Structures are given as structure tokens and as C-alpha cells.
C-alpha angles and dihedrals in degrees: 000000000000093000091045090056097039107028092167095055132084132202119219121199129197106222099172111236088006120155141111095303095048103095100204093040091049091050091048090049093050095044100045102028085218107139123231141192113278102230091169091063087053090048089053091052091053092046092050104035100032106028098033096237119156124281088235086087089081093054091048090052095047091049088072093055096095088063088063092054091221120022096171092093096056108115109235125198143173098202135014141175095274105038130069114266111252091236089053087055091058103266109152124240090248091054092046088060088057091049091053091049091049092047093056097040100042117089115273136054110298116229113199111204112218114270096027090101088053099044090247112174145127119228112246092024111186095183125257120055096012092059092053101063121147120261110239097189142002123222119189089190093061110122093234092049089052092048091050091048092050093048093047090051090050090049091053092050101038118065090195090075092052103036108007129122118247122236123182107216100176131007135166135137097296105016133069127176117178134173129206115197136180118171106308095343118095139173126191123194125188125187128183119194122200125330131135099261147357117319121219111216123189106199119196133182096039118164091213114116117243113279147084117296128194115220110253091225101039142021094258120117130212130195122224122196127169092350092305130113127176108217135184120200127185120219108294088010128158132205122184123179126177136191110199 
């Protein structure tokens, strides 16, 4: 009845620990179509970027999405008002840039908790009240603000990030390459965690048309031909290509 009266509104529920692998939460999501915060996505972020577990955890999580019928309306987040901020748990600034990119490119509706775009955190954060500190300033030139702005713009313009399917192209302990696609629009994200030097990645099976693409978050360019693209990522590197 609510959605009949207010078709342009959405209800978000906080089912703590909810997500694709949580049986009761998944059943509630399917039965009511009321979206909820994806705590299991946040848990995967902590496991990978704080505890050093493999990036394959994200592929394992997304593999459960078909059981939800449509996981694109789950609300994903990195930080929130109850949990410690990732930076407060010791995640580096370079890694937080990767978290932000993954938050916007992964399926779901990204929720940016205040201060993330300003690198606001307290070392040794244990959650409330450490994660609720006041903001003393706001800098629109901050590198995280500019990254969030660029990713939000891309999300508005590219339907693949709102409605697209998720395909994992490469994954191992320290490497993740995913593709989101909807009709002719496509976005490819590659992340490399750790390592002693640059990593050469030969991606195949890309849906991107042949051409030269500028990285959304940098000035670097990458050539795609026949669904293939040779890539080089530094430790904690990011590559984000988009076909609009």
C-alpha cells in the first residue's frame, strides 16, 4: 500500500548483519521488497582491508545475489553511525580510495557516511561515540571529496552502476576485476592490494568496445581491443573505465 501511494519513495530497514548470506534478512528482503543496509558488504570490507583476507570474499558475497531476485536496491556502506570508521581501524588513505571506488561500483545503492569524503576519523575508533565526531571544516578540494564527486557523477550518468549485472573477471588474494553492464553501458573496476611492485594484468572478455579509455579517477589511459586490455596497477592501485 505504501508503494502504491508513494511510488517515488523507498523504505530502508536496518536489519543488523543483514545481507545475502543472512537467511532471515534475505527472506525478509525477498518477501517485503523493502530494502535494507547490506552489513555483509561492510563485513567483507573489514575482512579484506583490515584483516588482510582475500578479495575473493566479494565474489563469494555477490554469488548469493540471485537468491534475492534483485540485489541492486540493497544499501551498501563503508562506515555508519554505530560501527568504527575503517580509517579508525587502521585502513590507509590509499586503501580508503579503493573502498570508495568499490562502494560506488559494486551493486547496491551506496551510502556515504558524513566525513568519509573529508578523511574524518579518530585512531583506535571503537564505534559510537568515536565515529560521530564533529566536522571542523569542509574542503571541496580534498582528494576523497573529488573521488566521491566523480563517482557520484558517473553513477548518475551510467545505468550500469544502478541496474547492471555483476561479472567477476579476475579474482585472487590481492586482485579483483569486476564488470557492471546494462545494455550498451559498461563499467570495469580493477583493484590491486599489497605487493612489492606493479602488477601486470591481462584482462580478457571485457564488454567495453574497442577504443582508448581515460581512467575516471586519474589521467591515465588504457586501450581496449577485442575485449582485451593490458593493465598495470601499482600496489593499492585502482583502475576505473566506463563506456557510457
